[in-house]
VEXLO-250977 format. One line per 3 residues: number of its first residue (from 1); their letters; for each residue x, y, z of N, C-alpha, C. Coordinates in nm, 2 decimals. Each point is the difference from the previous one (the first is absolute). Layout:
N
NUM	A	X:Y:Z:X:Y:Z:X:Y:Z ~ ...
This chain:
266
1	MDG	12.79:3.91:11.59:-0.01:0.03:0.14:0.12:0.08:0.04 ~ 0.12:-0.01:-0.06:0.11:0.08:0.03:-0.01:0.14:-0.02 ~ -0.08:0.04:-0.12:-0.02:0.13:-0.03:-0.09:0.07:0.11
4	VEQ	-0.11:-0.08:0.04:-0.09:0.05:0.11:0.08:0.03:0.13 ~ 0.09:-0.10:0.03:0.07:0.03:0.14:0.10:0.11:-0.01 ~ 0.06:0.02:-0.12:0.08:0.12:-0.01:-0.08:0.13:0.00
7	LKV	-0.12:0.00:-0.04:-0.09:0.12:0.01:-0.04:0.02:0.14 ~ -0.03:-0.10:0.07:-0.03:0.01:0.15:0.11:0.06:0.07 ~ 0.12:-0.05:-0.02:0.12:0.06:0.06:0.02:0.14:-0.02
10	QIE	-0.02:0.04:-0.14:0.03:0.13:-0.03:-0.10:0.10:0.06 ~ -0.13:-0.05:0.02:-0.10:0.08:0.05:0.02:0.03:0.15 ~ 0.05:-0.12:0.07:0.04:0.02:0.14:0.12:0.09:0.02
13	KWI	0.09:-0.01:-0.09:0.11:0.10:0.00:-0.05:0.14:-0.01 ~ -0.09:0.03:-0.09:-0.05:0.14:-0.02:-0.07:0.04:0.13 ~ -0.08:-0.09:0.06:-0.08:0.04:0.12:0.11:0.04:0.11
16	DQS	0.09:-0.08:0.01:0.10:0.02:0.11:0.08:0.12:-0.02 ~ 0.03:0.03:-0.13:0.06:0.14:-0.02:-0.09:0.12:0.03 ~ -0.12:-0.02:-0.03:-0.10:0.11:0.03:-0.02:0.02:0.14
19	HQF	0.01:-0.11:0.08:-0.02:0.01:0.14:0.13:0.06:0.06 ~ 0.11:-0.03:-0.05:0.12:0.07:0.05:0.00:0.15:-0.03 ~ -0.05:0.04:-0.12:-0.01:0.14:-0.04:-0.09:0.07:0.09
22	LVQ	-0.12:-0.06:0.04:-0.10:0.07:0.08:0.06:0.02:0.14 ~ 0.07:-0.10:0.06:0.06:0.00:0.13:0.10:0.12:0.00 ~ 0.07:0.02:-0.10:0.10:0.11:0.00:-0.07:0.13:-0.03
25	FIP	-0.11:0.00:-0.08:-0.06:0.13:-0.05:-0.09:0.06:0.12 ~ -0.07:-0.08:0.07:-0.09:0.05:0.11:0.07:0.09:0.10 ~ 0.10:-0.05:0.05:0.07:0.09:0.10:0.05:0.13:-0.05
28	YVQ	0.04:0.00:-0.13:0.04:0.12:-0.07:-0.12:0.09:-0.02 ~ -0.13:-0.05:-0.03:-0.11:0.09:-0.01:-0.04:0.06:0.13 ~ 0.02:-0.08:0.11:-0.04:0.05:0.13:0.08:0.11:0.06
31	QIP	0.12:0.01:-0.06:0.09:0.12:0.03:-0.03:0.13:-0.07 ~ -0.08:-0.01:-0.11:-0.04:0.12:-0.07:-0.11:0.07:0.08 ~ 0.02:0.13:0.01:-0.10:0.09:0.07:-0.15:-0.02:-0.07
34	PLQ	-0.10:-0.01:0.08:-0.14:-0.03:-0.06:-0.03:0.10:-0.11 ~ 0.03:0.14:0.03:-0.03:0.09:-0.10:0.06:-0.02:-0.14 ~ 0.13:-0.04:0.01:0.07:-0.02:-0.13:-0.05:-0.13:-0.07
37	LYV	-0.04:-0.10:0.08:-0.05:-0.12:-0.06:-0.14:0.02:-0.06 ~ -0.08:0.08:0.06:-0.14:0.04:-0.06:0.02:0.08:-0.13 ~ 0.09:0.09:0.00:0.03:0.07:-0.12:0.06:-0.09:-0.11
40	AIV	0.08:-0.09:0.03:0.06:-0.09:-0.10:-0.12:-0.08:-0.05 ~ -0.09:-0.05:0.08:-0.11:-0.08:-0.05:-0.09:0.07:-0.08 ~ -0.03:0.13:0.04:-0.09:0.07:-0.09:0.06:0.03:-0.14
43	VLA	0.13:0.04:0.00:0.07:0.03:-0.13:0.00:-0.12:-0.09 ~ 0.03:-0.13:0.06:0.00:-0.12:-0.07:-0.14:-0.02:-0.06 ~ -0.10:0.01:0.08:-0.14:-0.03:-0.04:-0.04:0.10:-0.11
46	FTV	0.04:0.13:0.02:-0.03:0.10:-0.11:0.06:-0.04:-0.13 ~ 0.13:-0.03:0.01:0.08:-0.04:-0.12:-0.07:-0.11:-0.08 ~ -0.03:-0.10:0.07:-0.06:-0.13:-0.05:-0.14:0.05:-0.07
49	LIL	-0.08:0.08:0.07:-0.13:0.04:-0.05:0.02:0.08:-0.13 ~ 0.10:0.09:-0.01:0.03:0.07:-0.12:0.04:-0.09:-0.12 ~ 0.08:-0.10:0.03:0.05:-0.09:-0.10:-0.12:-0.08:-0.05
52	LLV	-0.10:-0.02:0.08:-0.13:-0.08:-0.04:-0.09:0.09:-0.08 ~ 0.00:0.12:0.03:-0.10:0.09:-0.05:0.04:0.06:-0.13 ~ 0.14:0.03:-0.03:0.04:0.06:-0.12:-0.04:-0.06:-0.12
55	PLF	0.01:-0.14:-0.02:-0.04:-0.06:-0.13:-0.14:0.01:-0.03 ~ -0.09:0.02:0.11:-0.14:0.01:-0.01:-0.05:0.15:-0.07 ~ 0.09:0.09:0.04:-0.03:0.15:-0.05:0.09:0.03:-0.12
58	KRK	0.09:-0.09:-0.04:0.08:0.03:-0.11:-0.09:-0.01:-0.14 ~ 0.00:0.11:-0.06:-0.08:0.01:-0.12:0.05:-0.08:-0.11 ~ -0.07:-0.09:-0.06:0.04:-0.09:-0.11:-0.02:0.08:-0.12
61	KSN	0.11:-0.01:-0.09:-0.01:0.09:-0.13:-0.10:-0.07:-0.09 ~ -0.09:0.09:-0.06:-0.10:-0.06:-0.08:0.06:-0.05:-0.14 ~ -0.08:-0.09:-0.05:0.04:-0.05:-0.14:-0.11:0.02:-0.09
64	TIV	-0.09:0.09:0.03:-0.12:0.02:-0.08:0.03:0.12:-0.11 ~ -0.03:-0.04:-0.13:0.01:0.10:-0.11:-0.14:0.01:-0.06 ~ -0.04:0.12:-0.01:-0.15:0.01:-0.06:0.00:0.05:-0.15
67	LSG	-0.07:-0.06:-0.08:-0.02:0.05:-0.14:-0.13:0.07:0.00 ~ 0.01:0.13:-0.06:-0.12:0.09:-0.01:0.01:0.06:-0.13 ~ -0.12:0.07:-0.04:-0.01:0.07:-0.12:-0.14:-0.03:-0.06
70	LSG	-0.02:0.08:-0.12:-0.14:-0.01:-0.06:-0.03:-0.15:-0.06 ~ -0.12:-0.02:-0.01:-0.04:-0.12:-0.07:0.07:0.00:-0.14 ~ 0.05:-0.13:-0.05:0.05:0.00:-0.13:0.14:0.04:0.00
73	SGK	0.06:0.04:0.10:0.14:0.04:-0.01:0.10:-0.11:0.00 ~ -0.05:-0.12:0.02:0.09:-0.12:0.00:0.06:-0.06:0.12 ~ -0.07:0.05:0.13:0.04:-0.05:0.13:0.00:-0.15:0.01
76	TVL	-0.11:-0.06:-0.05:-0.03:-0.14:0.02:0.11:-0.08:-0.08 ~ 0.03:0.04:-0.13:0.10:-0.06:-0.07:0.13:0.00:0.07 ~ 0.04:0.12:0.06:0.12:0.01:0.07:0.00:-0.09:0.12
79	FYQ	-0.11:-0.02:0.07:-0.02:-0.09:0.12:0.05:-0.14:-0.05 ~ -0.06:-0.05:-0.11:0.03:-0.14:-0.04:0.13:-0.01:-0.05 ~ 0.06:0.10:-0.07:0.14:-0.01:-0.05:0.10:0.00:0.12
82	LRD	-0.03:0.07:0.10:0.09:0.00:0.11:-0.01:-0.14:0.09 ~ -0.12:-0.06:-0.01:-0.03:-0.12:0.08:0.05:-0.12:-0.07 ~ -0.04:-0.02:-0.13:0.04:-0.12:-0.07:0.04:0.03:-0.15
85	GSH	0.03:0.11:-0.03:0.06:0.03:-0.14:-0.11:-0.01:-0.11 ~ -0.13:-0.01:0.03:-0.10:0.00:-0.10:-0.09:0.13:0.00 ~ -0.10:0.01:-0.08:-0.09:0.11:0.00:-0.15:-0.05:-0.01
88	HQG	-0.02:-0.13:0.04:-0.13:-0.05:-0.01:-0.10:0.09:0.08 ~ -0.12:0.01:-0.04:-0.11:0.07:0.06:0.04:0.15:0.01 ~ 0.10:0.04:-0.07:0.04:0.14:0.00:-0.09:0.10:-0.07
91	TVT	-0.09:-0.05:-0.09:-0.09:0.07:-0.07:-0.14:0.03:0.07 ~ -0.01:-0.08:0.11:-0.12:0.02:0.08:0.01:0.11:0.12 ~ -0.10:0.09:0.01:0.00:0.11:0.08:-0.03:-0.07:0.15
94	SME	0.10:0.02:0.09:-0.01:-0.06:0.13:-0.11:0.08:0.08 ~ -0.08:-0.07:0.07:-0.10:0.05:0.09:0.03:-0.02:0.14 ~ 0.10:-0.08:0.03:0.05:-0.03:0.13:0.15:0.01:0.00
97	PNE	0.07:0.03:0.11:0.14:0.00:0.00:0.05:-0.14:-0.02 ~ 0.11:0.01:-0.10:0.08:-0.12:-0.01:0.11:0.01:0.10 ~ 0.02:-0.11:0.08:0.09:0.01:0.11:0.08:-0.13:0.01
100	GTF	0.13:0.01:0.02:0.08:-0.13:0.01:0.14:0.03:0.07 ~ 0.05:-0.10:0.06:0.13:0.01:0.05:0.09:-0.10:-0.06 ~ 0.11:0.03:-0.06:0.08:-0.08:-0.08:0.14:0.06:-0.03
103	ILH	0.09:-0.10:-0.05:0.12:0.05:-0.05:-0.02:0.05:-0.14 ~ 0.07:0.11:-0.05:-0.02:0.05:-0.12:0.04:-0.10:-0.10 ~ -0.07:-0.01:-0.12:0.02:-0.10:-0.10:0.14:0.00:-0.04
106	SET	0.06:0.12:-0.02:0.14:0.02:-0.05:0.10:-0.06:0.10 ~ -0.04:-0.03:0.12:0.09:-0.03:0.11:-0.02:-0.15:0.04 ~ -0.08:-0.08:-0.07:-0.04:-0.13:0.04:0.12:-0.10:-0.02
109	SKK	0.09:0.03:-0.09:0.12:-0.08:-0.02:0.12:0.03:0.08 ~ -0.02:0.11:0.08:0.11:0.04:0.09:0.01:-0.09:0.12 ~ 0.13:-0.02:0.04:0.02:-0.08:0.12:0.01:0.08:0.12
112	GKI	-0.02:-0.06:0.12:0.00:0.07:0.12:-0.13:0.05:0.04 ~ -0.01:0.06:0.12:-0.11:0.06:0.05:-0.04:0.13:-0.06 ~ -0.12:0.00:-0.06:-0.06:0.12:-0.06:-0.13:0.04:0.07
115	KHV	-0.01:0.13:0.03:-0.12:0.04:0.09:-0.12:0.01:-0.11 ~ -0.12:-0.06:0.04:-0.11:0.01:-0.08:-0.06:0.14:0.01 ~ -0.07:0.03:-0.12:-0.07:0.13:-0.01:-0.15:-0.02:0.01
118	HLV	-0.06:0.08:0.08:-0.15:0.01:0.01:-0.05:0.11:-0.10 ~ -0.05:-0.05:-0.12:-0.04:0.09:-0.10:-0.15:0.01:-0.01 ~ -0.06:0.12:0.00:-0.14:0.03:-0.01:-0.04:0.08:-0.11
121	DVP	-0.07:-0.05:-0.09:-0.06:0.07:-0.11:-0.14:0.06:0.02 ~ -0.01:0.13:0.03:-0.12:0.07:0.04:-0.08:0.04:-0.12 ~ -0.13:-0.03:-0.01:-0.08:0.03:-0.12:0.00:0.16:-0.02
124	GHS	0.00:0.02:-0.13:0.02:0.15:-0.03:-0.13:0.07:-0.03 ~ -0.12:-0.08:0.01:-0.13:0.07:-0.03:-0.02:0.09:0.12 ~ -0.06:0.12:-0.04:-0.02:0.11:0.10:-0.08:-0.04:0.13
127	RLR	-0.09:-0.10:-0.01:-0.08:-0.04:0.11:0.08:-0.10:0.08 ~ 0.10:-0.06:-0.05:0.07:-0.09:0.07:0.13:0.04:0.06 ~ 0.04:0.12:-0.03:0.13:0.07:0.05:0.01:0.01:0.14
130	PKL	-0.11:0.02:0.07:0.01:0.01:0.16:0.07:-0.12:0.06 ~ 0.00:-0.12:-0.07:0.07:-0.12:0.04:0.14:0.02:0.02 ~ 0.06:0.10:-0.07:0.14:0.03:0.01:0.04:0.04:0.15
133	EEF	-0.10:0.07:0.06:0.03:0.04:0.13:0.03:-0.12:0.10 ~ -0.05:-0.11:-0.03:0.01:-0.12:0.09:0.16:-0.04:0.00 ~ 0.06:0.02:-0.11:0.14:-0.05:-0.02:0.11:0.10:0.02
136	LPQ	-0.03:0.13:0.00:0.10:0.09:0.01:0.09:0.01:0.13 ~ -0.08:-0.02:0.12:0.07:0.00:0.12:0.12:-0.09:0.01 ~ -0.01:-0.11:-0.07:0.11:-0.11:0.02:0.09:0.00:-0.13
139	AAG	-0.02:0.10:-0.09:0.07:-0.01:-0.13:0.15:0.05:0.01 ~ 0.08:-0.08:-0.05:0.14:0.04:0.00:0.04:0.08:-0.13 ~ -0.10:0.00:-0.10:0.02:0.08:-0.12:-0.13:-0.02:-0.08
142	LVF	-0.01:0.10:-0.09:-0.13:0.00:-0.09:0.05:0.03:-0.14 ~ -0.06:-0.08:-0.09:0.03:0.02:-0.14:-0.13:0.05:-0.06 ~ 0.00:0.12:-0.06:-0.11:0.06:-0.06:0.01:-0.02:-0.16
145	VVD	-0.09:-0.08:-0.05:0.02:-0.03:-0.15:-0.09:0.08:-0.08 ~ 0.08:0.05:-0.11:-0.06:0.09:-0.10:0.01:-0.06:-0.13 ~ -0.12:0.01:-0.08:0.00:-0.05:-0.14:0.07:0.10:-0.08
148	ALD	0.12:-0.03:-0.05:0.08:0.09:-0.08:-0.06:0.01:-0.14 ~ -0.08:-0.09:-0.05:-0.05:0.00:-0.13:-0.12:0.08:-0.01 ~ -0.09:-0.01:0.10:-0.13:0.08:0.00:0.01:0.10:0.11
151	FLP	0.11:0.07:0.01:0.02:0.09:0.12:-0.08:0.13:0.00 ~ 0.01:0.07:-0.12:-0.06:0.14:0.01:-0.16:0.00:0.03 ~ -0.08:-0.09:-0.04:-0.14:0.00:0.02:-0.02:-0.02:0.16
154	NCR	0.10:-0.07:0.06:-0.02:-0.04:0.14:0.09:0.08:0.10 ~ 0.07:0.09:-0.07:0.10:0.08:0.09:-0.05:0.06:0.12 ~ -0.12:0.08:-0.01:-0.05:0.07:0.11:-0.05:-0.09:0.11
157	EAS	-0.08:-0.12:-0.04:-0.05:-0.09:0.10:0.12:-0.07:0.07 ~ 0.10:-0.03:-0.07:0.11:-0.07:0.05:0.08:0.09:0.11 ~ 0.01:0.13:-0.05:0.06:0.10:0.09:-0.08:0.02:0.13
160	EYL	-0.13:-0.01:-0.01:-0.08:0.03:0.12:0.01:-0.12:0.09 ~ 0.01:-0.12:-0.05:0.02:-0.12:0.08:0.13:0.01:0.07 ~ 0.11:0.03:-0.08:0.14:0.01:0.06:0.00:0.10:0.10
163	YEI	-0.07:0.12:-0.02:0.00:0.10:0.10:-0.06:-0.04:0.14 ~ -0.10:-0.08:-0.02:-0.06:-0.05:0.12:0.09:-0.10:0.08 ~ 0.07:-0.07:-0.07:0.10:-0.10:0.05:0.11:0.09:0.07
166	LTN	0.05:0.10:-0.07:0.13:0.07:0.06:-0.05:0.09:0.11 ~ -0.13:0.03:0.03:-0.04:0.08:0.11:-0.07:-0.09:0.11 ~ 0.01:-0.13:-0.02:-0.06:-0.09:0.09:0.09:-0.01:0.14
169	ASV	-0.07:0.00:0.10:0.07:0.01:0.14:0.10:-0.11:0.01 ~ -0.03:-0.12:-0.04:0.10:-0.11:0.03:0.12:0.02:-0.10 ~ -0.02:0.04:-0.12:0.11:0.02:-0.09:0.09:0.12:0.05
172	VKK	-0.06:0.11:0.04:0.08:0.11:0.05:0.07:-0.03:0.13 ~ -0.07:-0.05:0.09:0.07:-0.03:0.13:0.10:-0.11:0.00 ~ -0.02:-0.10:-0.08:0.10:-0.11:-0.01:0.10:0.02:-0.11
175	KIP	-0.03:0.11:-0.08:0.10:0.02:-0.11:0.00:-0.11:-0.09 ~ -0.12:-0.06:-0.04:0.01:-0.12:-0.09:0.05:0.04:-0.13 ~ 0.10:-0.06:-0.05:0.06:0.03:-0.14:-0.11:-0.04:-0.11
178	VLL	0.00:0.07:-0.09:-0.09:-0.01:-0.12:0.08:-0.02:-0.13 ~ -0.04:-0.10:-0.08:0.06:-0.01:-0.13:-0.11:0.03:-0.10 ~ 0.01:0.10:-0.08:-0.09:0.04:-0.11:0.04:-0.08:-0.12
181	LCN	-0.06:-0.11:-0.03:0.03:-0.10:-0.10:-0.07:0.02:-0.13 ~ 0.06:0.04:-0.11:-0.05:0.02:-0.13:-0.01:-0.14:-0.06 ~ -0.11:-0.06:-0.02:-0.02:-0.12:-0.05:-0.03:0.00:-0.15
184	KTD	0.02:-0.11:-0.07:-0.02:-0.02:-0.14:0.08:0.08:-0.09 ~ 0.13:0.02:0.04:0.09:0.10:-0.07:0.06:-0.09:-0.12 ~ -0.03:-0.12:-0.02:0.05:-0.08:-0.11:-0.07:0.05:-0.13
187	KVT	-0.12:0.07:0.01:-0.06:0.04:-0.11:0.06:0.13:-0.06 ~ 0.00:0.00:-0.13:0.06:0.12:-0.07:-0.05:0.13:0.03 ~ -0.14:0.01:0.02:-0.07:0.12:0.03:-0.01:0.03:0.14
190	AHT	0.07:-0.07:0.10:-0.01:0.03:0.13:0.08:0.12:0.04 ~ -0.05:0.07:0.09:0.07:0.13:0.05:0.11:-0.04:0.09 ~ 0.10:0.08:0.00:0.12:-0.02:0.08:-0.02:0.03:0.15
193	KDF	0.09:-0.05:0.08:-0.02:0.02:0.14:0.02:0.14:0.04 ~ 0.08:0.07:-0.07:0.03:0.14:0.04:-0.13:0.09:-0.04 ~ -0.06:-0.04:-0.11:-0.12:0.08:-0.04:-0.11:-0.02:0.10
196	IRK	-0.02:-0.14:0.04:-0.11:-0.03:0.09:0.03:0.07:0.13 ~ 0.13:0.00:0.05:0.03:0.06:0.13:-0.03:0.15:0.00 ~ 0.04:0.07:-0.11:-0.02:0.15:-0.01:-0.15:0.03:0.00
199	QME	-0.08:-0.07:-0.08:-0.14:0.02:-0.01:-0.08:-0.03:0.12 ~ 0.04:-0.10:0.08:-0.07:-0.03:0.13:0.05:0.11:0.11 ~ 0.12:0.04:-0.02:0.05:0.11:0.10:-0.09:0.13:-0.02
202	KEI	-0.03:0.03:-0.12:-0.08:0.11:-0.04:-0.15:-0.01:0.05 ~ -0.04:-0.12:-0.02:-0.14:-0.03:0.04:-0.01:0.01:0.16 ~ 0.10:-0.06:0.07:-0.01:0.00:0.14:0.02:0.14:0.05
205	DKL	0.07:0.08:-0.06:0.03:0.14:0.03:-0.14:0.08:-0.01 ~ -0.07:-0.03:-0.09:-0.14:0.06:-0.02:-0.09:-0.04:0.12 ~ 0.01:-0.14:0.03:-0.09:-0.05:0.10:0.03:0.06:0.14
208	RQS	0.13:0.01:0.03:0.04:0.05:0.13:-0.04:0.14:0.02 ~ -0.01:0.08:-0.11:-0.03:0.14:0.01:-0.15:0.01:0.01 ~ -0.08:-0.09:-0.06:-0.14:0.02:0.01:-0.07:-0.07:0.11
211	RSV	0.07:-0.09:0.07:-0.05:-0.06:0.12:0.05:0.06:0.13 ~ -0.07:0.10:0.04:0.03:0.07:0.11:-0.05:-0.09:0.13 ~ -0.11:-0.07:-0.03:-0.06:-0.09:0.10:-0.01:-0.13:-0.07
214	ISS	0.05:-0.10:0.08:-0.01:-0.14:-0.05:-0.15:-0.05:0.01 ~ -0.05:-0.05:-0.12:-0.13:-0.04:0.01:-0.01:-0.15:0.07 ~ -0.13:-0.02:0.04:-0.02:-0.12:0.07:0.01:-0.12:-0.08
217	ADI	0.00:0.02:-0.14:0.02:-0.10:-0.09:0.14:-0.06:-0.01 ~ 0.09:0.09:0.05:0.15:-0.04:-0.01:0.03:-0.11:0.11 ~ 0.09:-0.09:-0.03:0.05:-0.08:0.09:0.11:0.06:0.08
220	ASD	0.04:0.11:-0.05:0.11:0.07:0.07:-0.02:0.07:0.13 ~ 0.09:0.02:0.08:-0.01:0.09:0.12:0.03:0.14:-0.04 ~ 0.00:0.10:0.08:0.03:0.14:-0.02:0.14:0.03:0.00
223	FSL	0.08:-0.07:-0.10:0.13:0.03:-0.02:0.02:0.07:-0.13 ~ 0.08:0.10:-0.02:0.02:0.07:-0.11:0.12:-0.04:-0.09 ~ 0.01:0.02:-0.11:0.12:-0.03:-0.09:0.07:0.13:-0.05
226	GES	0.13:-0.03:-0.01:0.09:0.11:-0.06:0.02:0.11:0.08 ~ 0.05:0.11:-0.07:0.04:0.12:0.08:-0.08:0.12:-0.06 ~ -0.05:0.09:0.10:-0.08:0.11:-0.04:0.07:0.09:-0.11
229	GVA	-0.07:0.04:-0.11:0.06:0.09:-0.09:0.09:-0.06:-0.09 ~ 0.02:-0.14:0.00:0.10:-0.06:-0.09:-0.07:-0.12:-0.07 ~ 0.02:0.00:-0.13:-0.07:-0.11:-0.08:0.04:-0.14:0.06
232	FIF	-0.11:-0.09:0.01:0.03:-0.13:0.06:0.08:-0.09:-0.09 ~ 0.10:-0.07:0.07:0.07:-0.11:-0.06:0.01:-0.10:0.11 ~ 0.02:-0.14:-0.05:-0.01:-0.10:0.10:0.11:-0.01:0.11
235	SQC	0.11:0.07:-0.03:0.11:0.01:0.09:-0.03:0.08:0.13 ~ -0.11:0.06:-0.01:-0.06:0.09:0.12:-0.07:-0.08:0.10 ~ -0.04:-0.12:-0.04:-0.07:-0.09:0.09:0.09:-0.04:0.12
238	QNR	-0.08:-0.03:0.10:0.08:-0.04:0.13:0.04:-0.14:-0.02 ~ -0.06:-0.08:-0.07:0.05:-0.14:-0.03:0.06:0.00:-0.14 ~ 0.08:-0.11:-0.04:0.07:0.00:-0.11:-0.09:-0.05:-0.12
241	VTV	0.00:0.07:-0.11:-0.07:-0.04:-0.11:0.09:0.00:-0.12 ~ 0.01:-0.12:-0.06:0.09:-0.03:-0.13:-0.09:-0.03:-0.11 ~ 0.05:0.00:-0.12:-0.08:-0.03:-0.13:0.09:-0.11:-0.06
244	AEA	-0.07:-0.10:-0.06:0.05:-0.11:-0.07:-0.09:-0.04:-0.11 ~ 0.05:-0.09:-0.09:-0.08:-0.06:-0.11:0.00:-0.14:0.01 ~ -0.10:-0.07:-0.06:-0.02:-0.14:-0.01:-0.09:-0.05:-0.10
247	SGL	-0.01:-0.12:-0.03:-0.09:-0.05:-0.10:-0.04:-0.14:0.06 ~ -0.12:0.00:0.06:-0.05:-0.13:0.06:-0.02:-0.11:-0.10 ~ -0.05:0.04:-0.12:-0.02:-0.12:-0.10:0.12:-0.06:-0.04
250	TGD	0.11:0.08:-0.02:0.13:-0.06:-0.05:0.08:-0.06:0.11 ~ -0.03:0.03:0.12:0.07:-0.04:0.12:0.12:0.09:0.03 ~ 0.01:0.12:-0.06:0.11:0.09:0.03:-0.05:0.08:0.13
253	ISQ	0.04:-0.06:0.11:-0.04:0.06:0.13:0.11:0.00:0.10 ~ 0.13:0.01:-0.06:0.11:0.01:0.09:0.00:0.12:0.09 ~ -0.05:0.11:-0.04:0.01:0.13:0.09:-0.09:-0.01:0.11
256	VEE	-0.12:-0.07:-0.03:-0.09:-0.03:0.12:0.07:-0.09:0.10 ~ 0.05:-0.10:-0.05:0.07:-0.10:0.09:0.11:0.07:0.09 ~ 0.08:0.08:-0.07:0.11:0.09:0.07:-0.07:0.08:0.11
259	FIR	-0.11:0.06:-0.03:-0.07:0.08:0.10:-0.04:-0.08:0.12 ~ -0.06:-0.11:-0.02:-0.06:-0.09:0.10:0.12:-0.05:0.08 ~ 0.11:-0.04:-0.05:0.12:-0.05:0.08:0.07:0.11:0.07
262	EYV	-0.01:0.12:-0.04:0.06:0.12:0.07:-0.07:0.01:0.13 ~ -0.12:-0.03:0.01:-0.09:0.02:0.13:-0.05:-0.13:0.07 ~ 0.02:-0.11:-0.07:-0.02:-0.13:0.06:0.13:-0.08:-0.03
265	KP	0.09:0.01:0.10:0.13:-0.06:-0.03:0.00:-0.15:-0.01 ~ 0.07:-0.06:-0.09:0.00:-0.14:-0.02:0.06:-0.07:0.12
């Protein structure tokens, strides 16, 4: 009961202090010219409104990373390696996007607060590629996976797909960074990342010259690549394009993780 009585006394003291403040404050307010008082009230109300609205309009940084590329390039294997360090179901062609939000497997033992990554593996089959358009607007980065082992037979098709991505309205306007990832480089007969980069730049250079009008089959908007009269290279893109190597089956994916954490800060 003593504690309750002390609380009642404290509350009565606060009420008395508030009453005394109002008694002193009201005469002061009455001395202020009406116009100044109205202006002060409007300014105060406007300030409070701004403070309340700013958090609503403040854009939250995206944590979405999109995996794209042709079927068989190893996207799904990479998805599982990044998620839980395994490659189960990696040999099955994906017909629906694999999607998940998680801490990267290599970071699960780290202490402290780590930002989750929203990873999306978009099917590479030509009929399913339009699904990519659903995820590009919120992408913080895109990983385009290329099979370094079986590269030459698929070079043109892979280059066409990458061309569509690099000329996509969302990618161009938001300057979404792209990582050209040469997968399966653990194999002796795999092509190097420099060879793959140069070959794809040549193919994209041919494509941009031949496509004066973007066909309705493209997912891209009418944005052009490169500089007129100059051979195309990735550094001419409005967004950043980098090249890296990986091996999904062996778990050598450190360069992919570095790319992800560059654009989805931990």
